[in-house]
TORZA-918802 format. One record per residue: residue number from 1; x, y, z of N, C-alpha, C in turn. Coordinates in nm, 2 decimals, padded with zeros to 4 digits. Layout:
# TORZA-918802
SITE   i   n.c1   n.c2   n.c3  ca.c1  ca.c2  ca.c3   c.c1   c.c2   c.c3
SITE NUM      X      Y      Z      X      Y      Z      X      Y      Z
...
END
This chain:
# TORZA-918802
SITE   i   n.c1   n.c2   n.c3  ca.c1  ca.c2  ca.c3   c.c1   c.c2   c.c3
SITE   1  05.74 -05.17  00.29  05.77 -05.02  00.30  05.87 -04.99  00.41
SITE   2  05.96 -04.92  00.40  06.05 -04.86  00.50  05.99 -04.77  00.59
SITE   3  06.04 -04.78  00.72  05.97 -04.70  00.82  06.03 -04.56  00.80
SITE   4  05.96 -04.45  00.83  05.96 -04.32  00.82  06.10 -04.28  00.90
SITE   5  06.17 -04.19  00.85  06.29 -04.14  00.90  06.25 -04.02  00.98
SITE   6  06.30 -04.02  01.10  06.27 -03.90  01.18  06.40 -03.82  01.19
SITE   7  06.38 -03.68  01.17  06.47 -03.58  01.17  06.48 -03.51  01.30
SITE   8  06.60 -03.51  01.36  06.60 -03.44  01.49  06.60 -03.30  01.48
SITE   9  06.53 -03.22  01.55  06.54 -03.08  01.54  06.67 -03.01  01.58
SITE  10  06.71 -02.91  01.54  06.83 -02.84  01.56  06.83 -02.77  01.68
SITE  11  06.82 -02.85  01.80  06.82 -02.77  01.94  06.93 -02.82  02.03
SITE  12  07.01 -02.90  01.99  07.12 -02.95  02.08  07.22 -02.82  02.12
SITE  13  07.23 -02.80  02.24  07.31 -02.69  02.28  07.38 -02.72  02.42
SITE  14  07.48 -02.64  02.45  07.53 -02.65  02.59  07.53 -02.49  02.64
SITE  15  07.49 -02.48  02.77  07.48 -02.34  02.84  07.59 -02.37  02.95
SITE  16  07.67 -02.28  02.96  07.77 -02.29  03.08  07.76 -02.16  03.14
SITE  17  07.75 -02.15  03.29  07.76 -02.04  03.37  07.84 -02.06  03.47
SITE  18  07.92 -01.97  03.53  08.01 -01.97  03.65  07.94 -02.05  03.75
SITE  19  08.03 -02.15  03.80  07.96 -02.24  03.91  08.01 -02.20  04.06
SITE  20  08.14 -02.14  04.07  08.16 -02.11  04.19  08.31 -02.02  04.17
SITE  21  08.36 -01.97  04.29  08.45 -01.88  04.28  08.60 -01.94  04.22
SITE  22  08.59 -02.06  04.21  08.72 -02.14  04.15  08.71 -02.14  03.99
SITE  23  08.61 -02.07  03.94  08.62 -02.06  03.80  08.72 -01.98  03.76
SITE  24  08.77 -01.98  03.62  08.86 -01.88  03.57  08.81 -01.74  03.57
SITE  25  08.90 -01.63  03.59  08.84 -01.50  03.59  08.73 -01.47  03.49
SITE  26  08.77 -01.51  03.37  08.67 -01.47  03.26  08.53 -01.54  03.28
SITE  27  08.52 -01.63  03.37  08.39 -01.71  03.39  08.31 -01.64  03.50
SITE  28  08.37 -01.59  03.59  08.30 -01.55  03.71  08.20 -01.43  03.70
SITE  29  08.21 -01.36  03.57  08.13 -01.26  03.53  07.98 -01.32  03.52
SITE  30  07.97 -01.43  03.51  07.84 -01.49  03.49  07.77 -01.50  03.36
SITE  31  07.86 -01.48  03.26  07.81 -01.47  03.12  07.79 -01.62  03.08
SITE  32  07.68 -01.63  03.00  07.65 -01.77  02.96  07.70 -01.79  02.81
SITE  33  07.77 -01.88  02.80  07.82 -01.93  02.66  07.74 -02.04  02.59
SITE  34  07.70 -02.01  02.46  07.61 -02.11  02.41  07.69 -02.14  02.27
SITE  35  07.69 -02.28  02.25  07.77 -02.35  02.16  07.67 -02.46  02.11
SITE  36  07.66 -02.45  01.97  07.58 -02.55  01.91  07.67 -02.64  01.84
SITE  37  07.67 -02.77  01.88  07.76 -02.87  01.82  07.69 -03.01  01.82
SITE  38  07.76 -03.12  01.77  07.71 -03.25  01.76  07.71 -03.29  01.92
SITE  39  07.60 -03.40  01.92  07.59 -03.45  02.08  07.73 -03.48  02.13
SITE  40  07.82 -03.57  02.06  07.94 -03.61  02.12  08.02 -03.49  02.16
SITE  41  08.03 -03.39  02.07  08.11 -03.29  02.10  08.05 -03.21  02.22
SITE  42  07.93 -03.20  02.24  07.86 -03.12  02.34  07.89 -03.19  02.47
SITE  43  07.89 -03.33  02.47  07.93 -03.42  02.58  08.07 -03.38  02.63
SITE  44  08.16 -03.38  02.54  08.31 -03.35  02.57  08.31 -03.22  02.63
SITE  45  08.25 -03.12  02.56  08.26 -02.98  02.62  08.21 -02.96  02.76
SITE  46  08.10 -03.03  02.78  08.03 -03.02  02.92  08.11 -03.09  03.01
SITE  47  08.19 -03.19  02.99  08.27 -03.26  03.08  08.40 -03.16  03.12
SITE  48  08.44 -03.11  03.01  08.55 -03.00  03.04  08.51 -02.89  03.12
SITE  49  08.41 -02.85  03.09  08.36 -02.71  03.16  08.32 -02.75  03.29
SITE  50  08.27 -02.87  03.33  08.23 -02.91  03.45  08.36 -02.94  03.53
SITE  51  08.47 -02.97  03.48  08.59 -02.98  03.55  08.65 -02.85  03.60
SITE  52  08.63 -02.75  03.50  08.68 -02.62  03.53  08.58 -02.54  03.63
SITE  53  08.47 -02.60  03.68  08.40 -02.55  03.78  08.27 -02.46  03.73
SITE  54  08.25 -02.50  03.60  08.12 -02.45  03.56  08.01 -02.52  03.56
SITE  55  07.88 -02.46  03.56  07.75 -02.55  03.57  07.71 -02.54  03.43
SITE  56  07.71 -02.69  03.39  07.66 -02.70  03.24  07.52 -02.74  03.22
SITE  57  07.44 -02.69  03.14  07.31 -02.75  03.11  07.29 -02.78  02.97
SITE  58  07.27 -02.90  02.93  07.27 -02.95  02.79  07.11 -02.98  02.76
SITE  59  07.07 -02.92  02.65  06.92 -02.93  02.62  06.93 -03.02  02.50
SITE  60  06.86 -03.13  02.50  06.85 -03.22  02.35  06.74 -03.28  02.35
SITE  61  06.69 -03.36  02.25  06.59 -03.44  02.23  06.61 -03.58  02.32
SITE  62  06.52 -03.62  02.37  06.54 -03.75  02.46  06.57 -03.87  02.37
SITE  63  06.65 -03.96  02.42  06.69 -04.10  02.37  06.61 -04.21  02.45
SITE  64  06.62 -04.31  02.39  06.55 -04.45  02.46  06.63 -04.46  02.60
SITE  65  06.77 -04.44  02.59  06.85 -04.44  02.71  06.81 -04.36  02.83
SITE  66  06.73 -04.25  02.81  06.68 -04.17  02.90  06.56 -04.22  02.97
SITE  67  06.49 -04.32  02.93  06.36 -04.34  02.99  06.35 -04.37  03.13
SITE  68  06.45 -04.44  03.18  06.46 -04.45  03.33  06.45 -04.32  03.41
SITE  69  06.54 -04.22  03.37  06.55 -04.08  03.42  06.42 -04.01  03.40
SITE  70  06.37 -04.02  03.27  06.25 -03.95  03.25  06.12 -04.00  03.33
SITE  71  06.11 -04.14  03.36  06.02 -04.19  03.43  06.02 -04.13  03.59
SITE  72  06.14 -04.10  03.63  06.17 -04.06  03.77  06.12 -03.90  03.77
SITE  73  06.15 -03.84  03.67  06.09 -03.70  03.65  05.95 -03.70  03.65
SITE  74  05.88 -03.79  03.59  05.74 -03.79  03.58  05.69 -03.84  03.71
SITE  75  05.75 -03.91  03.78  05.69 -03.95  03.92  05.70 -03.82  04.00
SITE  76  05.79 -03.73  03.99  05.77 -03.61  04.06  05.66 -03.53  04.01
SITE  77  05.64 -03.53  03.87  05.53 -03.46  03.82  05.39 -03.50  03.88
SITE  78  05.37 -03.64  03.88  05.23 -03.70  03.90  05.28 -03.82  04.00
SITE  79  05.32 -03.80  04.13  05.35 -03.89  04.22  05.24 -04.00  04.24
SITE  80  05.11 -03.99  04.21  05.02 -04.09  04.23  05.01 -04.19  04.13
SITE  81  05.07 -04.17  04.02  05.07 -04.25  03.91  05.13 -04.40  03.93
SITE  82  05.07 -04.48  03.90  05.13 -04.64  03.92  05.23 -04.65  03.82
SITE  83  05.36 -04.73  03.85  05.47 -04.74  03.76  05.43 -04.81  03.63
SITE  84  05.49 -04.78  03.52  05.45 -04.84  03.39  05.53 -04.97  03.38
SITE  85  05.47 -05.07  03.33  05.55 -05.20  03.31  05.65 -05.17  03.19
SITE  86  05.77 -05.23  03.19  05.88 -05.23  03.11  05.83 -05.21  02.96
SITE  87  05.75 -05.33  02.94  05.70 -05.35  02.78  05.61 -05.21  02.76
SITE  88  05.53 -05.18  02.83  05.45 -05.06  02.81  05.53 -04.93  02.78
SITE  89  05.62 -04.91  02.86  05.72 -04.80  02.86  05.79 -04.79  02.71
SITE  90  05.83 -04.92  02.66  05.92 -04.92  02.54  05.82 -04.91  02.44
SITE  91  05.70 -04.96  02.44  05.61 -04.94  02.32  05.55 -04.80  02.32
SITE  92  05.53 -04.74  02.43  05.49 -04.59  02.43  05.59 -04.51  02.37
SITE  93  05.72 -04.54  02.41  05.84 -04.46  02.35  05.84 -04.48  02.21
SITE  94  05.82 -04.59  02.15  05.84 -04.63  02.01  05.73 -04.54  01.94
SITE  95  05.61 -04.56  02.00  05.51 -04.45  01.94  05.54 -04.30  01.93
SITE  96  05.58 -04.26  02.04  05.64 -04.13  02.06  05.74 -04.08  01.94
SITE  97  05.83 -04.17  01.93  05.95 -04.14  01.83  05.89 -04.15  01.69
SITE  98  05.79 -04.22  01.67  05.73 -04.20  01.52  05.64 -04.10  01.49
SITE  99  05.60 -04.02  01.60  05.49 -03.93  01.59  05.54 -03.81  01.52
SITE 100  05.51 -03.77  01.40  05.55 -03.65  01.34  05.55 -03.51  01.42
SITE 101  05.64 -03.44  01.43  05.63 -03.32  01.50  05.65 -03.33  01.67
SITE 102  05.66 -03.45  01.72  05.68 -03.46  01.85  05.82 -03.47  01.89
SITE 103  05.85 -03.38  02.00  06.01 -03.39  02.06  05.98 -03.39  02.19
SITE 104  06.03 -03.49  02.27  06.06 -03.48  02.42  06.19 -03.42  02.45
SITE 105  06.19 -03.29  02.49  06.33 -03.24  02.53  06.36 -03.27  02.66
SITE 106  06.49 -03.29  02.69  06.55 -03.31  02.82  06.67 -03.22  02.84
SITE 107  06.67 -03.20  02.97  06.80 -03.10  03.02  06.88 -03.16  03.13
SITE 108  07.00 -03.18  03.07  07.11 -03.26  03.16  07.20 -03.14  03.24
SITE 109  07.18 -03.14  03.37  07.27 -03.06  03.44  07.38 -03.11  03.48
SITE 110  07.51 -03.06  03.45  07.62 -03.14  03.49  07.62 -03.30  03.47
SITE 111  07.55 -03.34  03.36  07.54 -03.48  03.32  07.42 -03.56  03.38
SITE 112  07.36 -03.49  03.48  07.23 -03.55  03.54  07.10 -03.50  03.48
SITE 113  07.02 -03.59  03.43  06.89 -03.55  03.37  06.82 -03.48  03.48
SITE 114  06.78 -03.35  03.46  06.73 -03.27  03.57  06.57 -03.20  03.52
SITE 115  06.55 -03.23  03.38  06.42 -03.16  03.37  06.37 -03.22  03.22
SITE 116  06.24 -03.18  03.19  06.21 -03.24  03.06  06.09 -03.15  03.00
SITE 117  06.04 -03.13  02.89  05.91 -03.08  02.84  05.90 -03.15  02.70
SITE 118  05.78 -03.19  02.69  05.72 -03.26  02.58  05.64 -03.17  02.48
SITE 119  05.70 -03.17  02.37  05.66 -03.06  02.26  05.60 -03.13  02.14
SITE 120  05.47 -03.08  02.11  05.41 -03.12  01.98  05.37 -03.02  01.89
SITE 121  05.41 -03.03  01.76  05.39 -02.93  01.66  05.25 -02.98  01.60
SITE 122  05.15 -02.90  01.59  05.02 -02.93  01.51  05.01 -02.86  01.39
SITE 123  05.00 -02.93  01.30  04.97 -02.85  01.17  04.82 -02.79  01.18
SITE 124  04.81 -02.68  01.12  04.69 -02.60  01.14  04.64 -02.54  01.01
SITE 125  04.51 -02.54  00.98  04.46 -02.48  00.86  04.40 -02.33  00.87
SITE 126  04.42 -02.28  00.99  04.41 -02.14  01.01  04.53 -02.06  01.02
SITE 127  04.54 -01.92  01.06  04.66 -01.83  01.05  04.75 -01.86  00.95
SITE 128  04.69 -01.86  00.81  04.78 -01.88  00.71  04.84 -02.02  00.70
SITE 129  04.80 -02.12  00.77  04.86 -02.24  00.76  04.98 -02.27  00.85
SITE 130  04.99 -02.16  00.94  05.09 -02.18  01.04  05.05 -02.27  01.15
SITE 131  05.15 -02.33  01.20  05.14 -02.46  01.30  05.13 -02.39  01.44
SITE 132  05.10 -02.48  01.55  05.08 -02.44  01.68  05.18 -02.55  01.75
SITE 133  05.25 -02.50  01.85  05.35 -02.60  01.92  05.27 -02.60  02.06
SITE 134  05.24 -02.72  02.11  05.18 -02.74  02.23  05.29 -02.81  02.33
SITE 135  05.29 -02.74  02.44  05.39 -02.79  02.55  05.32 -02.87  02.67
SITE 136  05.37 -02.99  02.69  05.29 -03.07  02.80  05.41 -03.13  02.91
SITE 137  05.38 -03.18  03.01  05.47 -03.25  03.10  05.59 -03.18  03.13
SITE 138  05.58 -03.06  03.15  05.72 -02.99  03.21  05.74 -03.01  03.35
SITE 139  05.87 -03.06  03.38  05.91 -03.07  03.51  06.05 -03.07  03.53
SITE 140  06.09 -03.01  03.63  06.23 -02.99  03.69  06.25 -03.07  03.81
SITE 141  06.35 -03.15  03.82  06.36 -03.23  03.94  06.36 -03.14  04.07
SITE 142  06.31 -03.16  04.19  06.31 -03.07  04.28  06.45 -03.05  04.33
SITE 143  06.54 -03.13  04.32  06.69 -03.11  04.36  06.75 -03.01  04.27
SITE 144  06.70 -02.99  04.15  06.78 -02.92  04.06  06.71 -02.78  04.02
SITE 145  06.61 -02.73  04.09  06.52 -02.60  04.05  06.60 -02.48  04.10
SITE 146  06.55 -02.37  04.03  06.61 -02.24  04.05  06.77 -02.25  04.01
SITE 147  06.79 -02.32  03.90  06.92 -02.33  03.84  06.92 -02.27  03.70
SITE 148  06.81 -02.23  03.65  06.79 -02.19  03.50  06.78 -02.31  03.41
SITE 149  06.74 -02.45  03.48  06.70 -02.55  03.39  06.58 -02.55  03.30
SITE 150  06.46 -02.49  03.39  06.33 -02.47  03.33  06.34 -02.37  03.23
SITE 151  06.40 -02.25  03.27  06.40 -02.15  03.15  06.48 -02.19  03.01
SITE 152  06.58 -02.28  03.03  06.65 -02.33  02.92  06.56 -02.43  02.84
SITE 153  06.48 -02.50  02.91  06.40 -02.59  02.85  06.29 -02.51  02.77
SITE 154  06.23 -02.41  02.82  06.12 -02.33  02.75  06.18 -02.26  02.64
SITE 155  06.32 -02.21  02.67  06.38 -02.13  02.54  06.40 -02.22  02.44
SITE 156  06.42 -02.35  02.46  06.43 -02.45  02.36  06.31 -02.47  02.28
SITE 157  06.21 -02.48  02.35  06.06 -02.50  02.31  06.02 -02.39  02.20
SITE 158  06.07 -02.27  02.25  06.06 -02.15  02.15  06.14 -02.17  02.03
SITE 159  06.26 -02.23  02.03  06.34 -02.26  01.92  06.27 -02.34  01.83
SITE 160  06.23 -02.45  01.89  06.15 -02.55  01.81  06.02 -02.50  01.72
SITE 161  05.96 -02.41  01.81  05.83 -02.36  01.75  05.88 -02.25  01.62
SITE 162  05.99 -02.20  01.64  06.03 -02.11  01.54  06.08 -02.18  01.42
SITE 163  06.15 -02.28  01.45  06.20 -02.36  01.32  06.11 -02.44  01.26
SITE 164  05.99 -02.48  01.33  05.88 -02.52  01.26  05.78 -02.42  01.19
SITE 165  05.80 -02.30  01.22  05.70 -02.20  01.14  05.58 -02.19  01.23
SITE 166  05.58 -02.22  01.36  05.47 -02.21  01.45  05.43 -02.04  01.47
SITE 167  05.30 -02.02  01.49  05.26 -01.87  01.53  05.24 -01.87  01.67
SITE 168  05.23 -01.98  01.74  05.21 -01.95  01.89  05.26 -02.10  01.94
SITE 169  05.28 -02.07  02.08  05.30 -02.17  02.17  05.20 -02.18  02.27
SITE 170  05.14 -02.30  02.32  05.02 -02.30  02.39  05.06 -02.41  02.49
SITE 171  05.04 -02.37  02.63  05.05 -02.47  02.74  04.94 -02.45  02.84
SITE 172  04.92 -02.55  02.92  04.84 -02.53  03.05  04.93 -02.53  03.18
SITE 173  04.91 -02.42  03.26  04.98 -02.42  03.38  04.89 -02.46  03.50
SITE 174  04.95 -02.54  03.59  04.86 -02.57  03.72  04.85 -02.45  03.80
SITE 175  04.72 -02.45  03.88  04.70 -02.34  03.97  04.83 -02.31  04.07
SITE 176  04.88 -02.19  04.08  04.97 -02.16  04.17  05.05 -02.04  04.14
SITE 177  05.09 -01.97  04.23  05.18 -01.84  04.19  05.32 -01.88  04.14
SITE 178  05.38 -01.98  04.18  05.51 -02.02  04.15  05.51 -02.05  04.00
SITE 179  05.42 -02.14  03.96  05.42 -02.19  03.82  05.38 -02.06  03.74
SITE 180  05.29 -01.98  03.77  05.25 -01.87  03.68  05.35 -01.76  03.67
SITE 181  05.44 -01.75  03.77  05.55 -01.65  03.77  05.66 -01.69  03.67
SITE 182  05.68 -01.83  03.69  05.78 -01.88  03.60  05.75 -01.87  03.46
SITE 183  05.63 -01.91  03.40  05.58 -01.90  03.27  05.59 -01.75  03.22
SITE 184  05.54 -01.65  03.32  05.54 -01.52  03.29  05.71 -01.47  03.25
SITE 185  05.78 -01.53  03.34  05.93 -01.48  03.33  05.99 -01.55  03.18
SITE 186  05.93 -01.64  03.14  05.97 -01.71  03.01  05.90 -01.63  02.91
SITE 187  05.82 -01.54  02.91  05.75 -01.47  02.80  05.62 -01.51  02.78
SITE 188  05.55 -01.59  02.87  05.42 -01.64  02.84  05.32 -01.55  02.92
SITE 189  05.19 -01.53  02.85  05.11 -01.46  02.92  04.96 -01.54  02.92
SITE 190  04.89 -01.51  03.04  04.76 -01.59  03.05  04.66 -01.51  02.98
SITE 191  04.65 -01.55  02.83  04.56 -01.48  02.74  04.44 -01.57  02.72
SITE 192  04.42 -01.69  02.78  04.29 -01.76  02.76  04.26 -01.85  02.89
SITE 193  04.14 -01.88  02.89  04.10 -01.98  03.00  04.11 -02.13  02.93
SITE 194  04.18 -02.23  03.02  04.21 -02.34  02.99  04.08 -02.43  03.04
SITE 195  04.05 -02.52  02.97  03.95 -02.64  03.03  04.00 -02.77  02.99
SITE 196  03.97 -02.87  03.08  03.99 -03.02  03.06  03.89 -03.10  03.10
SITE 197  03.85 -03.20  03.04  03.78 -03.31  03.07  03.85 -03.44  03.08
SITE 198  03.86 -03.50  03.20  03.93 -03.62  03.24  03.83 -03.73  03.21
SITE 199  03.88 -03.84  03.13  03.82 -03.96  03.12  03.87 -04.05  03.24
SITE 200  03.80 -04.16  03.26  03.83 -04.26  03.37  03.86 -04.18  03.50
SITE 201  03.75 -04.10  03.53  03.77 -04.00  03.62  03.82 -04.06  03.76
SITE 202  03.76 -04.17  03.80  03.81 -04.25  03.91  03.95 -04.30  03.93
SITE 203  04.01 -04.31  03.79  04.13 -04.37  03.80  04.25 -04.28  03.80
SITE 204  04.23 -04.15  03.77  04.33 -04.06  03.77  04.34 -03.96  03.86
SITE 205  04.45 -03.93  03.94  04.45 -03.84  04.05  04.47 -03.70  04.00
SITE 206  04.44 -03.58  04.07  04.45 -03.45  04.04  04.60 -03.43  04.00
SITE 207  04.64 -03.35  03.90  04.77 -03.30  03.89  04.81 -03.20  03.98
SITE 208  04.95 -03.19  03.99  04.98 -03.08  04.08  04.91 -02.95  04.06
SITE 209  04.88 -02.88  04.17  04.84 -02.76  04.16  04.67 -02.73  04.13
SITE 210  04.62 -02.87  04.11  04.47 -02.87  04.08  04.40 -02.91  04.19
SITE 211  04.27 -02.85  04.18  04.17 -02.89  04.29  04.11 -03.03  04.27
SITE 212  04.05 -03.09  04.35  04.01 -03.22  04.34  03.91 -03.22  04.21
SITE 213  03.91 -03.31  04.13  03.83 -03.31  04.02  03.70 -03.34  04.06
SITE 214  03.64 -03.36  04.17  03.50 -03.37  04.22  03.45 -03.21  04.22
SITE 215  03.54 -03.12  04.23  03.51 -02.99  04.25  03.49 -02.92  04.11
SITE 216  03.44 -02.80  04.10  03.41 -02.74  03.98  03.39 -02.59  04.01
END
């Protein structure tokens, strides 16, 4: 039996905004230009716009060649995690690639991987059979925050949900004003109380913004 064919969701795009005063006059208005094209064409456009002084943000599904940069981003998200062995990393990535409805989004800022969000479409037997999109592992590199990277990732997650016919997007946010302000600005609302139960309690450190897991 042949392996299942995975279709990439239609979310590749380039966002270009005025980067500095050396931009052409038409660019310094701060308008954002959105172009949906092939990955190669997007790469060419990004290089051209970057040379013209634009800041470019490309949102696309992650590829295996992104693994090293992804692991570096996850290291910022959970700095206490032990490094994954190379074989484990590739095995896990292969499983992710085969998982139906799973898309790891990445954001490249001027060609550098600057952020990521892991999205999963869950088929659902309620709400008329409409699916749910769950978002996890959202992180923007500390050196590239406050440049619109996180907002573009969440916008791409919304487009994924819409294209999959989902009726809602669900995520858990760490405690903290900054994270909550960000998600509110992206159109999310704190409409439910989230709960977690961690397994292997002694082996997993608290995630950013969480109290010690010995507390309750």
